[in-house]
C-alpha positions as CSV (number, residue, x, y, z in Angstrom):
1,X,134.8,231.3,99.1
2,X,138.4,230.7,98.5
3,X,139.4,226.9,99.3
4,X,142.8,226.7,100.5
5,X,144.7,223.5,98.8
6,X,147.3,221.7,100.4
7,X,150.8,221.6,98.9
8,X,150.3,218.7,96.5
9,X,147.1,220.0,95.0
10,X,148.5,223.5,94.2
11,X,151.5,221.7,92.6
12,X,149.3,219.6,90.5
13,X,147.1,222.5,89.4
14,X,150.5,224.5,88.5
15,X,152.0,221.6,86.6
16,X,148.4,221.0,84.7
17,X,148.2,224.9,83.8
18,X,152.1,224.3,82.4
19,X,151.0,221.3,80.5
20,X,148.1,223.0,79.0
21,X,148.9,223.9,75.4
22,X,145.9,226.2,74.8
23,X,146.2,229.6,73.6
24,X,143.7,232.4,74.2
25,X,142.9,234.4,71.1
26,X,140.7,237.5,70.6
27,X,138.3,237.3,67.6
28,X,136.6,240.1,66.3
29,X,133.2,239.7,64.3
30,X,130.7,242.5,62.8
31,X,127.6,241.9,64.9
32,X,125.6,244.4,62.9
33,X,125.9,247.7,60.9
34,X,126.7,249.3,64.4
35,X,128.6,247.1,66.9
36,X,131.8,244.6,66.6
37,X,131.7,241.7,69.0
38,X,135.0,240.4,70.5
39,X,135.3,237.2,72.3
40,X,137.8,235.2,73.6
41,X,138.3,231.7,72.3
42,X,140.4,229.0,73.7
43,X,142.3,226.8,71.1
44,X,143.8,223.9,72.4
45,X,145.9,220.8,71.0
46,X,143.9,218.4,73.1
47,X,140.3,217.7,73.8
48,X,140.9,218.1,77.6
49,X,138.3,219.6,79.7
50,X,140.5,220.4,82.2
51,X,139.9,224.0,83.9
52,X,141.9,226.7,82.2
53,X,142.9,229.2,84.6
54,X,144.7,231.3,81.7
55,X,141.3,231.8,80.3
56,X,139.7,233.0,83.3
57,X,143.0,235.4,84.0
58,X,142.4,236.8,80.7
59,X,138.9,237.5,80.9
60,X,139.3,238.9,84.5
61,X,141.9,241.4,83.3
62,X,139.9,242.3,79.9
63,X,136.6,243.0,82.2
64,X,139.0,245.2,84.2
65,X,140.6,247.3,81.4
66,X,137.2,247.5,79.7
67,X,135.0,248.7,82.5
68,X,135.5,252.2,81.9
69,X,135.7,252.4,78.1
70,X,133.0,254.3,76.2
71,X,130.8,252.8,73.9
72,X,131.7,249.0,75.0
73,X,129.2,246.7,76.5
74,X,129.9,243.3,78.3
75,X,127.7,240.7,76.8
76,X,128.8,237.4,78.6
77,X,131.4,236.0,80.4
78,X,134.1,236.3,77.4
79,X,132.1,238.6,75.0
80,X,132.2,242.4,74.5
81,X,130.4,244.4,72.0
82,X,132.5,247.7,70.4
83,X,130.6,250.3,68.8
84,X,133.8,251.4,66.9
85,X,135.9,248.9,65.2
86,X,139.2,251.0,65.8
87,X,138.4,250.7,69.7
88,X,138.0,246.9,69.3
89,X,141.4,246.6,67.2
90,X,143.1,249.0,69.8
91,X,142.0,246.8,72.5
92,X,143.3,243.6,70.6
93,X,146.6,245.2,70.1
94,X,146.6,246.0,74.0
95,X,145.8,242.4,74.6
96,X,148.3,241.1,72.6
97,X,151.3,243.7,74.1
98,X,150.3,242.5,77.4
99,X,149.8,238.6,77.4
100,X,152.4,236.6,76.2
101,X,151.6,233.1,74.8
């Protein structure tokens, strides 16, 4: 259920998102001999626990792009396993071309 915020609440959320100095970085690790794990990591200059819409938007975008890729499994909210390193690197390139940070 979507809650409609008033103008002041919407403005505060936009300002907080603009002030948020975090970056979303895709990281790739070899999980085992057959799979590579991609995870989006939020790096921030502060210790704020403020909800980051940028991370959610990134994960939603990735889920939409990867849902039909063969040999890719979603493992958690922000993690995917790729059977081939080349496919994971191709996706990371697509991410950097699509998301300005």
